[in-house]
Residue frames as qw, qx, qy, qz and C-alpha x, y, z in Angstrom:
[[0.368, 0.722, -0.263, -0.524, 42.93, -31.98, 14.64],
 [0.011, 0.357, -0.896, -0.264, 44.84, -35.10, 13.54],
 [0.402, 0.274, 0.838, -0.249, 41.63, -37.01, 14.09],
 [0.496, 0.702, 0.195, -0.473, 39.88, -34.79, 11.49],
 [0.221, 0.639, -0.607, -0.417, 42.67, -35.19, 8.95],
 [0.259, -0.122, 0.957, 0.050, 42.35, -38.96, 9.20],
 [0.406, 0.475, 0.756, -0.193, 38.73, -38.81, 8.07],
 [0.345, 0.786, -0.010, -0.512, 39.14, -36.32, 5.28],
 [0.741, 0.180, 0.516, 0.390, 39.77, -37.57, 1.76],
 [0.028, -0.540, 0.302, 0.785, 41.48, -35.40, -0.79],
 [0.683, 0.534, 0.458, -0.195, 39.36, -35.27, -3.93],
 [0.483, -0.110, 0.506, 0.706, 42.02, -33.90, -6.25],
 [0.141, 0.200, -0.342, -0.907, 40.72, -32.64, -9.55],
 [0.116, 0.371, 0.921, 0.035, 37.53, -34.64, -9.41],
 [0.244, -0.049, -0.179, -0.952, 34.58, -32.86, -11.05],
 [0.189, 0.347, 0.862, -0.318, 31.04, -33.31, -9.94],
 [0.106, -0.386, -0.564, -0.723, 27.96, -32.73, -12.01],
 [0.071, 0.301, 0.591, -0.746, 25.70, -30.48, -10.07],
 [0.208, 0.659, 0.704, 0.164, 22.12, -30.00, -11.13],
 [0.149, 0.177, 0.120, 0.966, 21.60, -26.57, -12.67],
 [0.187, 0.403, 0.516, -0.732, 19.03, -24.25, -11.27],
 [0.224, 0.494, 0.742, 0.393, 15.93, -24.34, -13.39],
 [0.059, -0.262, -0.096, -0.959, 14.33, -21.01, -14.41],
 [0.084, -0.497, -0.790, 0.349, 11.53, -20.04, -12.09],
 [0.028, -0.710, -0.394, -0.583, 8.69, -17.68, -12.54],
 [0.330, -0.377, -0.461, 0.733, 8.98, -14.76, -10.21],
 [0.009, 0.684, 0.372, 0.627, 7.07, -11.56, -9.90],
 [0.079, -0.422, 0.337, -0.838, 6.33, -8.80, -7.53],
 [0.045, -0.145, -0.885, 0.440, 4.88, -9.88, -4.23],
 [0.375, 0.291, 0.294, -0.829, 1.81, -7.66, -4.70],
 [0.516, 0.159, -0.604, -0.586, 0.84, -9.80, -7.70],
 [0.452, -0.126, -0.880, 0.068, 0.36, -12.65, -5.28],
 [0.296, -0.586, -0.616, 0.436, -0.68, -10.75, -2.16],
 [0.147, 0.713, 0.273, 0.629, -2.33, -7.43, -3.08],
 [0.183, 0.061, -0.413, 0.890, -1.71, -4.39, -0.95],
 [0.297, -0.710, -0.608, -0.194, -4.63, -3.35, 1.25],
 [0.052, 0.313, -0.297, 0.900, -5.13, -0.05, 3.07],
 [0.332, -0.581, -0.731, 0.134, -7.21, 0.06, 6.21],
 [0.055, -0.474, 0.027, -0.879, -8.89, 3.37, 7.06],
 [0.261, -0.419, -0.750, 0.440, -10.14, 3.84, 10.61],
 [0.099, -0.691, -0.359, -0.620, -13.10, 6.20, 10.76],
 [0.145, 0.199, -0.501, 0.830, -12.46, 8.62, 13.61],
 [0.396, -0.104, 0.365, -0.836, -14.97, 8.40, 16.42],
 [0.878, 0.075, -0.060, -0.469, -16.45, 5.10, 15.21],
 [0.697, -0.303, 0.647, 0.068, -15.52, 1.43, 15.30],
 [0.787, 0.589, 0.141, -0.118, -15.64, 1.40, 11.45],
 [0.395, -0.470, 0.607, 0.504, -12.69, 0.17, 9.42],
 [0.706, 0.645, -0.014, -0.291, -12.68, 0.53, 5.62],
 [0.616, -0.296, 0.623, 0.382, -10.45, -2.00, 3.84],
 [0.574, 0.761, -0.033, -0.300, -9.50, -1.09, 0.27],
 [0.836, 0.072, 0.332, 0.431, -7.32, -2.97, -2.23],
 [0.187, -0.661, 0.212, 0.695, -4.67, -0.55, -3.48],
 [0.638, 0.647, 0.365, 0.201, -5.11, 0.79, -7.02],
 [0.541, 0.277, 0.088, 0.789, -2.96, 3.19, -9.01],
 [0.077, -0.229, 0.115, -0.964, -5.18, 6.15, -8.07],
 [0.272, -0.519, -0.807, 0.070, -7.99, 6.25, -5.54],
 [0.141, -0.470, -0.020, -0.871, -10.21, 9.24, -4.93],
 [0.211, -0.350, -0.782, 0.471, -11.56, 9.58, -1.39],
 [0.175, -0.010, 0.001, -0.985, -14.83, 11.44, -1.16],
 [0.465, 0.371, 0.636, -0.491, -18.60, 11.46, -1.69],
 [0.344, 0.304, 0.740, 0.492, -20.31, 10.52, -4.94],
 [0.269, 0.610, 0.152, -0.730, -21.92, 13.26, -7.03],
 [0.563, 0.269, 0.712, 0.323, -23.15, 11.52, -10.21],
 [0.302, 0.901, 0.296, -0.095, -24.61, 14.76, -11.57],
 [0.060, 0.929, -0.334, -0.147, -21.07, 16.19, -11.71],
 [0.808, 0.426, -0.404, 0.052, -19.34, 12.93, -12.65],
 [0.063, -0.597, 0.690, -0.405, -17.70, 12.34, -9.26],
 [0.945, -0.149, -0.217, -0.192, -17.52, 8.63, -8.41],
 [0.148, -0.727, 0.641, -0.195, -14.81, 8.11, -5.74],
 [0.624, 0.160, -0.764, 0.030, -13.10, 4.74, -5.42],
 [0.311, -0.180, -0.755, 0.549, -13.38, 5.21, -1.67],
 [0.329, -0.570, -0.343, -0.670, -16.92, 6.34, -0.93],
 [0.197, 0.041, -0.706, 0.680, -17.17, 7.44, 2.72],
 [0.478, -0.294, -0.141, -0.815, -20.91, 8.21, 2.74],
 [0.782, -0.290, -0.524, -0.174, -21.82, 4.82, 4.31],
 [0.638, -0.170, -0.488, 0.571, -19.43, 5.68, 7.17],
 [0.227, -0.852, -0.344, 0.325, -20.88, 9.11, 7.97],
 [0.537, 0.050, 0.217, 0.814, -18.64, 11.01, 5.57],
 [0.024, 0.681, 0.366, 0.634, -21.24, 13.64, 4.72],
 [0.485, -0.837, -0.210, -0.140, -22.00, 14.51, 8.33],
 [0.734, -0.472, 0.047, 0.486, -18.29, 14.37, 9.24],
 [0.051, 0.904, -0.121, -0.406, -17.45, 16.97, 6.64],
 [0.563, -0.133, 0.642, 0.503, -15.82, 14.94, 3.88],
 [0.306, 0.576, -0.207, -0.730, -15.76, 16.79, 0.56],
 [0.875, 0.407, 0.106, -0.237, -16.88, 15.24, -2.72],
 [0.765, 0.464, -0.279, 0.348, -13.27, 15.27, -3.97],
 [0.579, -0.812, 0.071, -0.009, -11.53, 15.17, -0.61],
 [0.348, -0.681, 0.610, 0.208, -8.16, 13.47, -1.14],
 [0.820, 0.461, -0.298, -0.163, -6.29, 11.38, -3.73],
 [0.693, -0.453, 0.551, 0.108, -4.19, 8.32, -2.95],
 [0.665, 0.641, -0.348, -0.161, -1.61, 7.26, -5.53],
 [0.866, -0.283, 0.324, 0.254, 0.88, 4.43, -5.88],
 [0.442, 0.848, -0.293, 0.018, 4.18, 5.57, -7.41],
 [0.454, 0.523, -0.681, 0.237, 7.23, 3.30, -7.55],
 [0.640, -0.244, -0.712, 0.157, 5.86, 0.97, -4.85],
 [0.123, -0.109, -0.476, 0.864, 5.15, 3.93, -2.57],
 [0.085, -0.709, -0.682, -0.158, 1.75, 5.12, -1.51],
 [0.150, 0.019, -0.141, 0.978, 1.07, 8.86, -1.32],
 [0.002, -0.740, -0.667, 0.086, -1.90, 10.99, -0.35],
 [0.165, 0.138, 0.108, 0.971, -2.76, 14.52, -1.42],
 [0.132, 0.599, 0.574, -0.542, -5.46, 16.76, 0.03],
 [0.266, 0.421, 0.580, 0.645, -7.55, 18.15, -2.87],
 [0.074, -0.219, 0.068, -0.971, -8.37, 21.51, -1.22],
 [0.373, -0.479, -0.792, -0.070, -11.01, 19.84, 0.92],
 [0.279, -0.771, -0.137, -0.556, -13.20, 22.04, 3.09],
 [0.696, -0.684, 0.101, -0.195, -12.15, 20.41, 6.34],
 [0.003, -0.737, 0.676, -0.032, -8.66, 19.15, 5.56],
 [0.931, 0.078, -0.355, -0.016, -6.95, 15.76, 5.47],
 [0.393, -0.751, 0.483, -0.221, -4.88, 14.39, 8.31],
 [0.791, 0.162, -0.572, 0.142, -2.25, 11.69, 8.83],
 [0.617, -0.247, -0.570, 0.483, -1.87, 10.72, 12.48],
 [0.225, -0.844, -0.390, 0.292, -3.57, 13.94, 13.59],
 [0.299, -0.432, 0.233, 0.819, -1.24, 16.12, 11.48],
 [0.498, 0.748, 0.244, -0.366, -2.90, 18.38, 8.92],
 [0.643, 0.124, 0.485, 0.580, -1.73, 18.03, 5.33],
 [0.061, 0.531, -0.141, -0.833, -1.02, 21.04, 3.15],
 [0.707, 0.557, 0.359, -0.250, -3.42, 21.05, 0.17],
 [0.618, 0.758, -0.183, -0.095, -1.93, 20.19, -3.19],
 [0.049, 0.667, -0.737, 0.100, 1.18, 18.52, -1.68],
 [0.878, -0.002, -0.454, -0.149, 1.76, 14.74, -1.77],
 [0.395, -0.602, 0.609, -0.333, 2.70, 12.96, 1.43],
 [0.464, 0.193, -0.862, -0.065, 4.03, 9.44, 1.65],
 [0.803, -0.379, 0.081, -0.453, 1.86, 7.04, 3.61],
 [0.223, 0.417, -0.862, 0.180, 3.76, 4.48, 5.67],
 [0.569, -0.255, -0.782, -0.012, 2.78, 1.31, 7.46],
 [0.384, -0.495, -0.647, 0.435, 0.67, 2.11, 10.55],
 [0.018, 0.078, 0.025, 0.996, -0.08, 5.72, 9.55]]
């Protein structure tokens, strides 16, 4: 300990000019790296990757009735697998992602659990 005291200088009231932190631009991480949801189509090797938007309708297009889903599942066998035109709605609210079944004919599932129609469920990583 005496050895350490020998090599330590008392600085007294000396003041040092330290560089001030410059303002930096910051923003939410998703502005730099957008959120992406991956849907795995049951019974197939298909994966649908979708950049997250505020609201995303999952279903089948029906231009005659003005239905144009953001997530069109027809190319992945959605019609034959029983996906409704307005099947489910995904929303982002306060940095959380939710899904709601829209009274679809065959239901919506998260990890093999059926969702109650009209109720929002939070989607978590790896669901």
